N, C-alpha and C positions, 0 to 999 in steps of 0.2 A: 601152453604156459610160455611166457616170454623170458627175457634175460635181463640181467642187471648190468649197468654200465657206469663207470666212473670217468668223468671228464677232468683230465689233468692238464691245466694250462688254460686260463680263461682270459687271455689277452685279446688283442684285436682279431687275430686269425682264429683262435679257438672259439670266440663268440660267433663267428660266421657259421659254425657247425652245431652249436649247442641246441638250438631249437629243433633242428632236423633230427638229431639223435633222440631228443626227448619225445618228439611226435611220432617216431616210428612205432607202428602197431605191435611189433615184437619186443619192444622195450617196456618193461614193467616198472623199473626202478632206476633212478639216476642219482649218482653221487657227484660231489663237486670238490675239486682240489686246486689250490693255488697258493703261492707264497704270499700274495697280497690279499688280505681279507676283504677289501672293498670290491675286488673282482668277483668274489664268491657271492657277496651280498646282492649284487645286481640280479642274479638268477634266483637265489634262495628266497628273496622277498617277493617274487612275482606270483600273483594269484593263480595264473594259468599253469604254474609249475607244481602246484601243491598236490595234484593227483598222482605224481610219480616221484616227488621229492620229499624226504623227511629230514628235519634238522639234524638228526643223528648221522646223516650221510654227508657231513662237512668234514673235510680233512685238511690239515695244515701242511702236510708234507707227503712226498711220495712214499716214504717209509710207512706212514700211517695208512694210506689208502691201499698199499700192498698187503697190509695185515688185515684188511677187511674181507668180507665174504662176497664181494662183487665178482661177477663172472669175467668181466673184461674191462680194460682201460683204454681210453682214447687219449693219446699223448700228443698234445699240440703245444709243446714248450719251445724253448730256444733251440735252434737247429744243432748246436754242438752237444746238446744233451740227449738227443733222440735215441741213439743206439744204446748207451749204457742204461738209460731209464727203461727202454723196452726189454733189455735183458733182465733187469731187476724185476720187472713186472712178470715176465714169463717164469722166472725162477720161483716166484711166489704163487704160481698157479693161475695166472691171469692171461687170457688172450689179449693181444695188443693191436691197436691201430696206431700207426705212426704218421705224423705229418711229414712232408718231404723236406729235405732229402733224408736218406737213411741216417746220415750224419754229415755235418759241415765242419771240416777241419782244413787247415792249410797244408797238411802233410798227406799226400796221396797214399803212401804206404800204410799210414794209420787208418785211412778210410777202408782200404782193402782188408786190413786186420779186423776191423769192426764188422765188415760183411761176413768174414769167416766165422767170427764169434757168434753172430746172430744166427747164421745157418746152423751151426752146431747146437746152439741153445734150443732152437725150434725143433730140431730132430730129436734131441735128448729129452726135452720136456713134453713134447707132443702138443704144445700150445700153438694156436694159430697166430700168425703175424701178417698184417696187411699194411702196405705202404699207401698213403693217400695221394698217389700221383694223379693229378687232375687230367692230364692228357688222355689217360686211358678211357675216360668217360666224357670226353668232348664228342659232340655229334659226329665229326668227321672220322674219329677213330672207331666209333660204333659202326658206322656205315662200312668202313673199309674191312672191319672184322667180318661182317656179314658177307661181303663180296669175296673175301679170301676163303671163307668156309664153303662158298659155292664153287670155288675154283675159277672165278671170273677173271682173276688177274693172269691166269696161266702160270708160266714160270716167272718167278720174281727176278727182275733184272737189276734194278737200282732203286735206291731210296735216298731222300734228303730230309734233313730236319734242322731247324734253326730256332734259336731263342735270341732275338734282338731286343735288348733291354739296356738302353743308354743309362749311365749312372745318374743323369739329370733328367730323365724322362718325367715330364710334369704329371703323368698319371700315377707314377709310383717312383718317387725319387729315392734312389738307393742310399744316398747319404742320410736321408731322413729315416729310412728303415734301420740303418745301423745305429743311429743315435737312439732310436726307440728301443732297440734290442739291448743297448748298453745301460738302460735304466733299471732300477730295482735291484734286488739281491742277486738274481741270476746274472745280470750284467756286470755287477761288481766282481763276481767270481770269475767270469770269463775274461775280464780285463787283466786280471793277474795271470791267468793261464796263457793268454795270447802273447804276452810279452816274451814268454819263453821261446815261441816260434820265431819272433823277430830277432832275438838274441842268437838263434841258431842260423839265421840267414835263410830261412825257409821261404820259398817263393810260391805264393798261392796263384790261382787262376780260375777263370769262369768254368772250365771243364770239371772242376770239383763239385759243381752242381749242374749236371748235365741232363737230369731226368726229364725235363719238359721237352727237350729236343730228341733225345735218344729213344724214349719209351714208345713213341708212336710207331716208328718203323719196326722196332723189335717186337712189339705186341702184335702188330698186324701180320707180319711175316712168320710169326712163331719161330723165329730164328735168333741166334745170338751172335755177337761180334767176336771174332777170333783173332784178328790182327789189326794193328793201327799204326799209322804215321800221321804226325800232326805238326803244325807250325803255330807260333805265337807272334802277336804284335804287342809291342811295349809302348807305354806312354812316353812322350817326348816333351811334355809340358811342365813336369815337376808336380803334377797333381798328387797331393798326399794320399788320395784314395787308392792310388795304384803304386804306392811306395814299396809295397811288399808283394805285388801281384802283377801278372801279365794283364793286358787290357782286352784283347780279343784272341780267340783260339779257333782254328779250323782243323778238322780231322777227317781222314779218309780211312774207312774200315772195310775189311773183308768179312763177310757173314758166313755162318755155318751152313747156309743153304746155297752158297756159291754166288750170291748177289754182292753188290758193293753198296756202300752207304757213305754219304758225306754229312757231317754234322758241324754246324757253326754256332759258337757261343760268343756273343759280342756284347761288351759293356760300354763301349765308346763307339757309337754309330749314329749317323744322322738319319734316324728312322724312329717312328713311334713304336712302342712296345709291341712285339709280335712273336708268337710261338706257334709254329705250324710245321707240317711235314708233307712230303709228296712221295708216292710209291708208284713205281713203274713195272709193269709186267709184259709178257709177250702177247697177251690177249687184251688186256685192259689196264688202265692207269688212273690214279687219283691225283688231282692237283687243283689248288685254288677253288675248292667247293664245286668241282666238276668231275664227272666220270667220263673218261676219254677212251674211245676204241678206234679201230681203223675206219669205222663207219661214221665217226663224228663224236661230238661231245654233248653232255647233258648237264646243265647247271642244276645244282642241288640246293634245296632249302634246308633249314634246320629240321623241319618236320620230316623231310625225306630221310634225313640221316639218323635222327635220334631214335634209339630203342624205346619202347614203352615201358614204364614202370608198372608193376603189378597194380591193379585197380585200387586195392585197399591202401597201398602205400601212397599212390598218387593223391588219393582223397585226404589222407592224413597230412601230407605235405602241403596240400592246396595248390598243386601245379595246374590243375584244370582251371582254377579261377584266375591264376596269375603266373605267367611264365617266369617271373622273377623269383618265384618260390623254388625253382630248381637250384638257385644259389649262383655263386660266382664261378669264374674260370670256365666260361662256356657252358654253364649249367651243369657242371660235373659234380657239384657238391652233393646233390640229392642221391646220385647214383653211388658215389663213394660210401655214403652213410648206409644205404640199403645193402650194398654188397657185403660190408663188414658185419652188419647186424644179422643178415640172413645166413652168412657163413657160420657165425658163432652159434646161432640158434639151431642150425641144422647140422652142426659139427662137420662142415666140409671145408676143403682148402679154398681160400679166397682167390679171386682172379689175380690180384697183385700180391702174391705170396713172397716169402723172403727170397726164394731163388730167382723169381722175376725181378724183385727189387734190386738184387745184386747185379743183375744184367743191365739195369738202368744206371748203376753207379760205377762199376768197375771199368767200363769203356772210357769214361771221362778221366778217371784216375790215371789210366795208362796213356790216354791221349795227352794229358798234361805232362806226363813224364817224357813222352816222345818229343813234345814241343820244346821242353827245356834242353833236350839232347839234339836239337836242330833237325828234327824230322826222322829220327831213327825208327826203323820198323820194329814193333814190339808185339809180343803175344798178349792177349787179353784173357785173364783167368775166368773160369766159369765153375759154378758149383752144381751143375746139373739141374734136373727138374725136381719140383717139390714132390714128396711122396703122395 
């Protein structure tokens, strides 16, 4: 017997996951929830959705869908809503999948507080939480996890991760992204809230969304960051996009396994969008799609690196017929969907549980704080491992 899932948030990013959740063989029933009715209609009226969708499973608000008998909710709403909405869902007895990041706010102390509240809610309610961090299921991360499990890295020495995304990148212009997020009812609500941060003089920064760069090294090494010092670069052109934010931030971390790690989050850089990492060990290292040892290097293809999906899931998603069916962000979407559905269906802790998710967020919050203090060495909080 399969599970029932409610999709909360059917905007551009939510739509990228809708078909995958509906097609998963362990999903029997799908509900739809969005503040904008036309977004729901796009899926509710599709003929190929009628086998798992019933018109009674249309919900106009989070309150409504939390009162339903669905097993789990997939929350892909605006990023400043993620944490409180996930807590509400878990309090109502629902397992939750959250789009990245855990939450997006200009105040790092508030980010850490939401991490603490999410961990407490998960442990108290017994509900499963999973963060949809795409880096964890990119082919290079899957390959490095396998090599780490075999001990092929030896002792971990150093890692590096970066997310280069210029504000005007033609592939994903961040000004356009923000304009899109400020539309509709959710955008109107956030506009009022965000003014309070500006009035307080809160300075935001790219390290408040560090998951794409931090998660690769943390996940592969099965270690967390314990100390950080960081520096920031500020805009000098008067660009209003950076009026209340730093432009670029680079941090240097000490890890719980004794290794070091450098993370760079840059939003003004002459480089096309790139999110990647490198991991170096005493016996072997990974860098730029290559496995490197003292005996030489081996260039890896996507097929070399990617884990196989279960055959029945691969067939349902159609990945054998078209690699595009894996979805975006390096083909990670299909794996994220499968991991959450399978974890809920078999009542197991997902790979990207709340304690791991906090380990992808807290380092950035503390790095930003260090940068504002001119590079002061700070401790990174940790909530331990998931039960």
